[in-house]
C-alpha positions as CSV (number, residue, x, y, z in Angstrom):
1,X,-93.7,16.5,-186.7
2,X,-92.9,13.5,-184.5
3,X,-96.2,11.9,-185.5
4,X,-95.3,12.3,-189.2
5,X,-91.9,10.7,-188.6
6,X,-93.4,7.8,-186.8
7,X,-95.9,7.3,-189.7
8,X,-93.1,7.4,-192.3
9,X,-91.0,5.0,-190.3
10,X,-94.0,2.6,-190.1
11,X,-94.6,2.9,-193.8
12,X,-90.9,2.2,-194.5
13,X,-91.0,-0.9,-192.2
14,X,-94.1,-2.1,-193.9
15,X,-92.5,-1.7,-197.3
16,X,-89.3,-3.5,-196.1
17,X,-91.4,-6.4,-194.6
18,X,-93.5,-6.7,-197.8
19,X,-90.4,-6.9,-200.0
20,X,-88.9,-9.5,-197.7
21,X,-92.1,-11.5,-197.5
22,X,-92.3,-11.6,-201.3
23,X,-88.6,-11.7,-202.2
24,X,-88.7,-15.2,-203.6
25,X,-91.9,-14.9,-205.5
26,X,-90.3,-14.2,-208.9
27,X,-88.5,-17.6,-208.9
28,X,-90.8,-19.5,-211.3
29,X,-91.5,-16.5,-213.5
30,X,-87.7,-16.2,-214.2
31,X,-87.5,-20.0,-214.9
32,X,-90.6,-20.1,-217.1
33,X,-92.4,-22.6,-214.8
34,X,-96.3,-22.3,-214.4
35,X,-97.4,-21.3,-210.9
36,X,-100.3,-19.6,-209.1
37,X,-99.9,-16.2,-207.6
38,X,-98.8,-16.4,-204.0
39,X,-99.8,-14.2,-201.1
40,X,-97.1,-12.3,-199.1
41,X,-95.4,-14.5,-196.4
42,X,-97.9,-17.4,-196.6
43,X,-97.4,-18.2,-200.3
44,X,-100.1,-20.6,-201.6
45,X,-101.0,-21.7,-198.0
46,X,-103.5,-18.9,-197.3
47,X,-106.6,-21.0,-196.8
48,X,-104.8,-23.3,-194.3
49,X,-103.3,-20.3,-192.4
50,X,-106.8,-18.6,-192.2
51,X,-108.3,-21.9,-190.9
52,X,-110.6,-22.2,-194.0
53,X,-109.3,-25.6,-195.2
54,X,-107.1,-28.6,-194.4
55,X,-103.7,-29.0,-195.9
56,X,-105.0,-32.2,-197.6
57,X,-107.7,-30.1,-199.4
58,X,-105.2,-27.4,-200.3
59,X,-102.8,-29.9,-201.9
60,X,-105.6,-31.8,-203.6
61,X,-107.2,-28.7,-205.1
62,X,-103.9,-27.2,-206.2
63,X,-103.0,-30.5,-207.9
64,X,-106.4,-30.7,-209.6
65,X,-106.0,-27.2,-211.0
66,X,-102.5,-27.8,-212.3
67,X,-102.3,-31.5,-213.1
68,X,-102.1,-30.8,-216.9
69,X,-98.5,-29.7,-216.1
70,X,-95.9,-32.4,-215.3
71,X,-94.1,-29.9,-213.0
72,X,-95.5,-26.7,-211.5
73,X,-94.3,-24.1,-209.1
74,X,-95.7,-24.0,-205.5
75,X,-94.9,-21.5,-202.8
76,X,-94.9,-23.1,-199.3
77,X,-94.9,-19.9,-197.3
78,X,-91.9,-18.1,-198.7
79,X,-90.2,-21.2,-200.0
80,X,-90.4,-22.0,-203.7
81,X,-91.1,-25.7,-204.4
82,X,-91.2,-27.6,-207.7
83,X,-94.2,-29.8,-207.5
84,X,-94.1,-33.1,-209.5
85,X,-97.5,-34.0,-210.9
86,X,-96.2,-36.9,-213.0
87,X,-95.6,-40.4,-211.4
88,X,-92.7,-41.2,-213.7
89,X,-90.9,-38.0,-212.6
90,X,-91.6,-38.9,-208.9
91,X,-90.0,-42.3,-209.5
92,X,-87.0,-40.6,-211.2
93,X,-86.3,-38.1,-208.5
94,X,-87.2,-40.1,-205.4
95,X,-85.9,-43.5,-206.5
96,X,-83.7,-43.7,-209.6
97,X,-81.8,-40.4,-208.9
98,X,-82.2,-40.5,-205.1
99,X,-78.5,-39.5,-204.6
100,X,-79.4,-36.0,-206.0
101,X,-82.4,-35.7,-203.6
102,X,-81.5,-37.7,-200.5
103,X,-83.0,-35.3,-197.8
104,X,-86.2,-33.8,-196.5
105,X,-86.4,-30.1,-195.9
106,X,-86.1,-29.3,-192.2
107,X,-89.8,-29.0,-191.2
108,X,-88.7,-27.7,-187.7
109,X,-86.1,-25.0,-187.5
110,X,-85.1,-25.0,-183.9
111,X,-82.1,-25.9,-181.7
112,X,-84.2,-27.7,-179.1
113,X,-82.8,-30.9,-177.7
114,X,-83.7,-34.0,-179.6
115,X,-85.2,-32.3,-182.7
116,X,-82.1,-32.3,-184.9
117,X,-81.3,-35.9,-183.9
118,X,-84.6,-37.3,-185.2
119,X,-84.4,-39.6,-188.3
120,X,-86.8,-37.4,-190.3
121,X,-84.5,-34.4,-189.8
122,X,-81.1,-36.2,-190.3
123,X,-79.3,-35.8,-193.6
124,X,-77.0,-37.6,-195.9
125,X,-74.7,-40.3,-194.5
126,X,-75.8,-39.6,-190.9
127,X,-79.4,-40.3,-191.9
128,X,-78.4,-43.4,-193.9
129,X,-76.5,-44.8,-190.9
130,X,-79.4,-44.3,-188.5
131,X,-81.9,-45.7,-191.0
132,X,-79.7,-48.8,-191.3
133,X,-79.6,-49.1,-187.5
134,X,-83.4,-48.8,-187.2
135,X,-84.5,-51.0,-190.1
136,X,-84.2,-54.3,-188.2
137,X,-86.4,-52.8,-185.5
138,X,-89.4,-52.7,-187.8
139,X,-89.3,-56.1,-189.5
140,X,-92.3,-58.3,-189.6
141,X,-90.6,-60.7,-187.1
142,X,-90.1,-57.8,-184.6
143,X,-93.7,-56.6,-185.1
144,X,-94.9,-60.1,-184.4
145,X,-93.2,-60.3,-181.1
146,X,-94.3,-56.7,-180.2
147,X,-98.0,-57.5,-181.0
148,X,-98.3,-59.7,-178.0
149,X,-98.0,-56.6,-175.8
150,X,-100.9,-54.9,-177.4
151,X,-103.9,-57.1,-176.6
152,X,-104.3,-55.8,-173.0
153,X,-104.6,-52.2,-174.4
154,X,-107.3,-53.2,-176.9
155,X,-109.2,-55.0,-174.2
156,X,-109.2,-51.9,-172.0
157,X,-110.3,-49.8,-174.8
158,X,-113.3,-52.1,-175.5
159,X,-114.1,-52.2,-171.8
160,X,-114.1,-48.4,-171.8
161,X,-116.5,-48.2,-174.7
162,X,-118.7,-50.8,-173.1
163,X,-118.9,-48.8,-169.9
164,X,-119.8,-45.7,-171.9
165,X,-122.8,-47.6,-173.3
166,X,-124.1,-48.8,-170.0
167,X,-126.4,-45.8,-169.6
168,X,-128.1,-46.3,-173.0
169,X,-131.1,-48.6,-173.6
170,X,-130.4,-52.1,-175.0
171,X,-130.0,-51.9,-178.8
172,X,-130.0,-48.1,-178.9
173,X,-126.3,-47.5,-178.7
174,X,-124.4,-44.3,-177.7
175,X,-122.4,-41.4,-179.2
176,X,-118.7,-41.2,-178.7
177,X,-115.9,-38.9,-179.9
178,X,-113.7,-41.5,-181.5
179,X,-110.6,-39.3,-181.9
180,X,-110.2,-38.9,-178.1
181,X,-110.7,-42.7,-177.6
182,X,-108.2,-43.5,-180.4
183,X,-105.6,-41.0,-179.1
184,X,-105.8,-42.7,-175.6
185,X,-105.4,-46.1,-177.2
186,X,-102.5,-44.9,-179.3
187,X,-100.9,-43.5,-176.2
188,X,-101.3,-46.8,-174.2
189,X,-100.0,-48.9,-177.1
190,X,-96.9,-46.7,-177.6
191,X,-96.3,-46.8,-173.8
192,X,-96.2,-50.6,-173.7
193,X,-94.8,-51.5,-177.1
194,X,-92.1,-48.8,-177.1
195,X,-91.2,-48.0,-173.5
196,X,-92.2,-50.9,-171.4
197,X,-94.7,-48.9,-169.4
198,X,-98.1,-50.0,-168.2
199,X,-100.4,-47.0,-168.8
200,X,-104.2,-46.9,-168.9
201,X,-105.4,-43.6,-170.2
202,X,-109.0,-44.6,-169.7
203,X,-108.7,-45.2,-166.0
204,X,-106.1,-42.5,-165.5
205,X,-107.1,-39.8,-168.0
206,X,-104.4,-37.3,-166.9
207,X,-101.4,-39.6,-166.8
208,X,-98.0,-37.9,-167.6
209,X,-97.4,-40.0,-170.7
210,X,-100.7,-38.8,-172.3
211,X,-99.9,-35.2,-171.4
212,X,-96.7,-35.5,-173.3
213,X,-98.6,-36.9,-176.3
214,X,-100.9,-33.8,-176.2
215,X,-97.9,-31.5,-175.9
216,X,-96.1,-32.8,-179.0
217,X,-99.2,-32.8,-181.3
218,X,-98.5,-29.4,-182.9
219,X,-101.2,-29.5,-185.6
220,X,-103.6,-27.1,-184.1
221,X,-104.0,-24.1,-181.8
222,X,-100.9,-22.2,-180.5
223,X,-98.7,-25.2,-181.4
224,X,-99.6,-24.8,-185.1
225,X,-98.8,-21.1,-185.2
226,X,-95.5,-21.7,-183.4
227,X,-94.6,-24.4,-185.9
228,X,-95.5,-22.0,-188.8
229,X,-93.3,-19.2,-187.2
230,X,-90.4,-21.6,-186.8
231,X,-90.7,-22.5,-190.5
232,X,-91.2,-19.0,-192.0
233,X,-89.2,-16.8,-189.6
234,X,-86.8,-18.9,-187.5
235,X,-84.9,-15.8,-186.5
236,X,-88.0,-14.3,-184.9
237,X,-89.0,-17.6,-183.4
238,X,-85.6,-17.7,-181.7
239,X,-85.6,-14.1,-180.7
240,X,-88.9,-14.5,-178.9
241,X,-87.6,-17.5,-177.0
242,X,-90.3,-19.8,-178.3
243,X,-90.0,-23.6,-178.3
244,X,-92.0,-26.1,-180.4
245,X,-92.0,-28.6,-177.6
246,X,-92.5,-28.1,-173.9
247,X,-89.0,-28.3,-172.5
248,X,-90.2,-29.8,-169.2
249,X,-92.0,-32.6,-170.9
250,X,-89.1,-33.2,-173.3
251,X,-86.8,-33.6,-170.3
252,X,-89.3,-36.0,-168.6
253,X,-89.3,-38.0,-171.8
254,X,-85.5,-38.1,-172.0
255,X,-85.2,-39.3,-168.4
256,X,-87.9,-41.9,-169.0
257,X,-86.0,-43.5,-171.9
258,X,-82.5,-43.2,-170.5
259,X,-83.4,-44.5,-167.1
260,X,-85.2,-47.5,-168.7
261,X,-82.1,-48.3,-170.9
262,X,-79.8,-48.1,-167.9
263,X,-82.0,-50.3,-165.8
264,X,-82.3,-52.9,-168.4
265,X,-78.6,-53.0,-169.1
266,X,-77.7,-53.1,-165.4
267,X,-80.3,-55.9,-164.6
268,X,-80.2,-57.8,-167.9
269,X,-83.9,-57.2,-168.4
270,X,-85.2,-58.3,-171.9
271,X,-88.7,-57.2,-173.2
272,X,-89.9,-57.3,-176.8
273,X,-90.4,-53.5,-177.1
274,X,-88.8,-50.6,-178.9
275,X,-86.3,-49.7,-176.2
276,X,-85.1,-53.2,-176.2
277,X,-84.8,-53.3,-180.0
278,X,-83.0,-50.0,-180.0
279,X,-80.5,-51.2,-177.4
280,X,-79.8,-54.2,-179.5
281,X,-79.5,-52.2,-182.7
282,X,-77.1,-49.8,-181.0
283,X,-74.8,-52.6,-179.9
284,X,-74.7,-54.0,-183.4
285,X,-74.3,-50.7,-185.2
286,X,-70.9,-49.5,-186.4
287,X,-71.7,-46.0,-185.2
288,X,-71.5,-45.0,-181.5
289,X,-75.0,-43.5,-181.2
290,X,-75.4,-41.2,-178.2
291,X,-78.3,-41.5,-175.7
292,X,-79.8,-38.3,-177.2
293,X,-79.7,-39.8,-180.7
294,X,-81.4,-43.0,-179.5
295,X,-84.0,-41.1,-177.4
296,X,-84.8,-38.9,-180.4
297,X,-85.9,-41.9,-182.4
298,X,-88.3,-42.8,-179.6
299,X,-89.5,-39.2,-179.6
300,X,-90.3,-39.0,-183.3
301,X,-91.9,-42.5,-183.1
302,X,-94.1,-41.2,-180.3
303,X,-95.0,-37.9,-181.8
304,X,-95.8,-39.5,-185.3
305,X,-97.7,-42.5,-184.0
306,X,-99.7,-40.7,-181.3
307,X,-101.6,-38.6,-183.8
308,X,-101.4,-40.4,-187.1
309,X,-102.4,-43.9,-185.9
310,X,-105.4,-42.4,-184.2
311,X,-106.3,-40.5,-187.4
312,X,-106.2,-43.7,-189.5
313,X,-108.6,-45.5,-187.1
314,X,-111.0,-42.4,-187.2
315,X,-111.0,-41.9,-191.0
316,X,-111.6,-45.6,-191.6
317,X,-114.5,-45.7,-189.1
318,X,-115.9,-42.6,-190.8
319,X,-116.0,-44.6,-194.1
320,X,-117.5,-47.7,-192.4
321,X,-120.4,-45.8,-191.0
322,X,-121.2,-44.4,-194.5
323,X,-120.7,-47.7,-196.3
324,X,-122.8,-50.3,-194.4
325,X,-122.0,-53.0,-197.0
326,X,-118.3,-52.6,-196.5
327,X,-118.7,-52.7,-192.7
328,X,-120.8,-55.8,-192.9
329,X,-118.3,-57.6,-195.0
330,X,-115.5,-56.5,-192.7
331,X,-117.5,-57.8,-189.7
332,X,-118.0,-61.2,-191.4
333,X,-114.2,-61.4,-191.9
334,X,-113.6,-60.4,-188.3
335,X,-116.0,-63.2,-187.1
336,X,-114.2,-65.8,-189.3
337,X,-110.8,-64.6,-187.8
338,X,-112.2,-64.8,-184.3
339,X,-113.4,-68.4,-184.9
340,X,-110.0,-69.4,-186.4
341,X,-108.3,-68.3,-183.1
342,X,-110.4,-70.9,-181.2
343,X,-110.7,-68.8,-178.1
344,X,-107.2,-67.5,-178.2
345,X,-106.2,-63.8,-178.4
346,X,-105.6,-62.0,-181.7
347,X,-102.2,-62.5,-183.2
348,X,-100.1,-60.6,-185.7
349,X,-100.3,-63.4,-188.2
350,X,-104.1,-63.6,-187.9
351,X,-104.3,-59.8,-188.6
352,X,-102.0,-60.3,-191.7
353,X,-104.3,-62.9,-193.1
354,X,-107.4,-60.6,-193.1
355,X,-107.4,-59.7,-196.8
356,X,-110.5,-57.6,-196.8
357,X,-109.2,-55.6,-193.7
358,X,-106.1,-54.8,-195.7
359,X,-108.2,-53.6,-198.7
360,X,-110.3,-51.4,-196.4
361,X,-107.3,-49.8,-194.7
362,X,-105.5,-49.4,-198.1
363,X,-108.6,-47.6,-199.5
364,X,-108.8,-45.4,-196.3
365,X,-105.2,-44.4,-196.8
366,X,-105.9,-43.7,-200.4
367,X,-108.9,-41.4,-199.8
368,X,-107.7,-39.9,-196.5
369,X,-103.9,-40.0,-196.7
370,X,-102.2,-39.1,-193.4
371,X,-99.5,-37.2,-195.2
372,X,-100.9,-34.8,-197.8
373,X,-97.5,-34.3,-199.4
374,X,-93.9,-35.2,-199.0
375,X,-90.8,-33.4,-200.1
376,X,-87.1,-33.6,-201.1
377,X,-84.2,-31.2,-201.2
378,X,-81.7,-31.1,-204.1
379,X,-78.2,-31.8,-202.8
380,X,-76.3,-31.2,-206.1
381,X,-77.2,-29.5,-209.4
382,X,-79.5,-31.7,-211.5
383,X,-81.2,-31.5,-214.8
384,X,-84.6,-33.1,-215.1
385,X,-85.4,-34.6,-218.5
386,X,-88.7,-35.9,-219.8
387,X,-88.9,-39.5,-221.1
388,X,-88.4,-38.1,-224.7
389,X,-85.2,-36.5,-223.7
390,X,-86.5,-32.9,-223.5
391,X,-85.3,-30.7,-220.7
392,X,-88.0,-30.0,-218.1
393,X,-86.1,-28.1,-215.3
394,X,-82.7,-27.3,-214.0
395,X,-82.4,-27.9,-210.3
396,X,-79.8,-26.0,-208.2
397,X,-78.4,-27.2,-204.9
398,X,-80.9,-26.3,-202.2
399,X,-84.0,-26.4,-204.5
400,X,-87.1,-28.0,-202.9
401,X,-89.4,-30.6,-204.4
402,X,-93.0,-31.3,-203.5
403,X,-94.8,-34.6,-204.1
404,X,-98.6,-34.0,-203.9
405,X,-99.7,-37.3,-202.4
406,X,-103.3,-36.2,-201.7
407,X,-103.7,-34.9,-205.2
408,X,-102.5,-38.1,-206.8
409,X,-104.8,-40.2,-204.6
410,X,-107.9,-38.1,-205.7
411,X,-107.0,-38.1,-209.4
412,X,-109.7,-39.9,-211.4
413,X,-107.0,-40.7,-214.1
414,X,-105.5,-43.2,-211.6
415,X,-108.5,-43.9,-209.3
416,X,-111.9,-43.8,-211.1
417,X,-114.6,-42.3,-208.9
418,X,-112.0,-41.1,-206.4
419,X,-114.6,-39.8,-203.9
420,X,-116.2,-43.3,-203.6
421,X,-114.8,-45.7,-201.0
422,X,-114.1,-48.8,-203.0
423,X,-111.8,-51.3,-201.1
424,X,-111.8,-53.6,-204.1
425,X,-109.3,-51.3,-205.8
426,X,-106.8,-53.1,-203.7
427,X,-108.0,-56.7,-204.3
428,X,-105.5,-59.2,-205.6
429,X,-107.2,-59.0,-209.0
430,X,-107.1,-55.2,-209.3
431,X,-104.1,-53.9,-207.3
432,X,-101.6,-54.9,-210.0
433,X,-103.4,-52.5,-212.4
434,X,-102.6,-49.5,-210.2
435,X,-100.2,-47.0,-211.9
436,X,-96.9,-47.1,-210.0
437,X,-96.0,-44.1,-207.9
438,X,-99.6,-42.8,-207.7
439,X,-100.4,-44.5,-204.4
440,X,-98.0,-43.2,-201.8
441,X,-99.6,-43.4,-198.3
442,X,-96.2,-43.9,-196.5
443,X,-94.1,-41.8,-198.8
444,X,-91.8,-43.0,-201.6
445,X,-88.3,-44.4,-202.1
446,X,-85.6,-44.9,-199.4
447,X,-87.1,-42.0,-197.4
448,X,-90.5,-43.6,-196.9
449,X,-92.0,-44.1,-193.5
450,X,-90.1,-46.7,-191.5
451,X,-92.9,-47.2,-189.1
452,X,-95.6,-48.2,-191.6
453,X,-95.9,-51.8,-190.4
454,X,-96.5,-50.6,-186.8
455,X,-99.2,-48.2,-187.9
456,X,-101.0,-50.8,-190.0
457,X,-100.8,-53.4,-187.3
458,X,-102.3,-51.0,-184.7
459,X,-105.1,-49.7,-186.9
460,X,-106.1,-53.2,-188.2
461,X,-106.2,-54.7,-184.7
462,X,-108.3,-51.8,-183.3
463,X,-110.8,-52.0,-186.2
464,X,-111.0,-55.8,-185.8
465,X,-112.0,-55.3,-182.1
466,X,-114.3,-52.4,-182.9
467,X,-116.4,-54.0,-185.6
468,X,-116.6,-57.3,-183.6
469,X,-118.1,-55.5,-180.6
470,X,-120.0,-52.6,-182.2
471,X,-121.9,-51.6,-185.2
472,X,-120.6,-48.1,-186.3
473,X,-123.3,-45.7,-187.3
474,X,-123.7,-42.0,-188.0
475,X,-124.3,-39.7,-185.0
476,X,-126.2,-36.4,-185.3
477,X,-122.8,-34.9,-184.5
478,X,-120.9,-36.9,-187.2
479,X,-119.1,-34.6,-189.7
480,X,-121.1,-34.4,-193.0
481,X,-118.2,-33.7,-195.3
482,X,-114.8,-34.5,-193.8
483,X,-112.8,-32.8,-196.6
484,X,-114.8,-29.6,-196.6
485,X,-115.1,-29.2,-192.8
486,X,-111.5,-30.1,-191.7
487,X,-109.1,-27.3,-191.2
488,X,-105.4,-27.1,-190.4
489,X,-102.6,-29.6,-191.2
490,X,-104.7,-32.6,-190.4
491,X,-108.0,-34.0,-191.4
492,X,-109.7,-33.3,-188.1
493,X,-113.2,-31.9,-188.0
494,X,-113.5,-28.9,-185.6
495,X,-116.0,-30.7,-183.4
496,X,-114.2,-34.1,-183.5
497,X,-114.8,-37.5,-185.0
498,X,-118.2,-38.4,-183.5
499,X,-119.7,-41.8,-184.2
500,X,-122.7,-43.8,-182.9
501,X,-121.8,-47.2,-181.6
502,X,-124.4,-50.0,-181.2
503,X,-123.2,-53.0,-179.2
504,X,-123.5,-56.2,-181.1
505,X,-125.5,-59.1,-179.5
């Protein structure tokens, strides 16, 4: 009898769980919006959760199947989201009627220190105040002064690669996993340009700063599943006592930034890095930002730049090894830039003048966008109308919106032959013909990525150094199809970004 009771209780619990896991799945049917049948709990994300595809592929494929609809229903786990497939509607919601959709959904649901103080999590007026405080930090003038701190890190990276090639025969080259190299470079650049620290992750592979970077990259392994649990079942996440970020490393990070700020203020130390710029911004801001609120901006900068900037370098190198003509043209431009410097070190202005480099990076961001999608949350009831005045959808406060960046970037209506790598799409002659709001590598509207200049500066300078010193070729371990073979929430092949580098004479 006891066994039967246990079985009945388990069945009852299973039914209750199933009903909870699918409770929101009638949302679009009730509202007459087209959608694809979701799976319990995971919604339309099953292939990513099972490790069978990347989030980029999931978004791109879903968009391709539904692009005939201007708006379509998407289930992000249990959360219903209205996906906008039409660029005019994206402009309307993210720019023209921004006041109705001013916030992102909370991608992390945790009470951990710093998390809710990050710019990307902040909402409404608090976000606006912090955004206004931070905007002067990322101007071209500030990037120019910050760039001078970067060249030592690039030189150390090139030295590291040269040392890796010493065991190979002249002219033969060597294989290297570029993601690891790029992560270490990203780490060292963030250390010097943001925090005034001299770190060499090639000479000291296990330095504390690099360990922090590893710990906050939650796009794979246990970190990925903790992130998904915090998003889908925050109550269980909290009940189990989980944390997204390692508390000890977070405290180390806080001490690092706060101590640096105090030391600079006490000793009147001035250095053209992010801590200095934040200190200046805080003095000029009307708001009295706390130490935690300032540190949180360093934290999100670190945790976004560490992984994403390395990814941009890797995906671009992946295209260069497959498109020898593009690589050769880029090498020629790099040589011309080097000659123009007349023996001097690379400068921000010299990088900005490299037009073909900009085209290559732009096309890389088009084909392998770092953010597969972005989102908005409706803050007050809103009726979406088509350009002919017909009603498309009635949004209620709290409704979520999804913008399928990866889908738009791979749409042949906007980018003919989207699977081909064609930098000329972004030439002066052609870029004006791009349909507005179809190319969104750094998001859209006032909520776009504030650190885009920094990311572009780092990637361009690294690729300049890389193509000047090495010819990038395919390794036997190079991924054959990046989109098909990547899994999880980033375009990372399971075995890494392997390339074969041949030193140039």
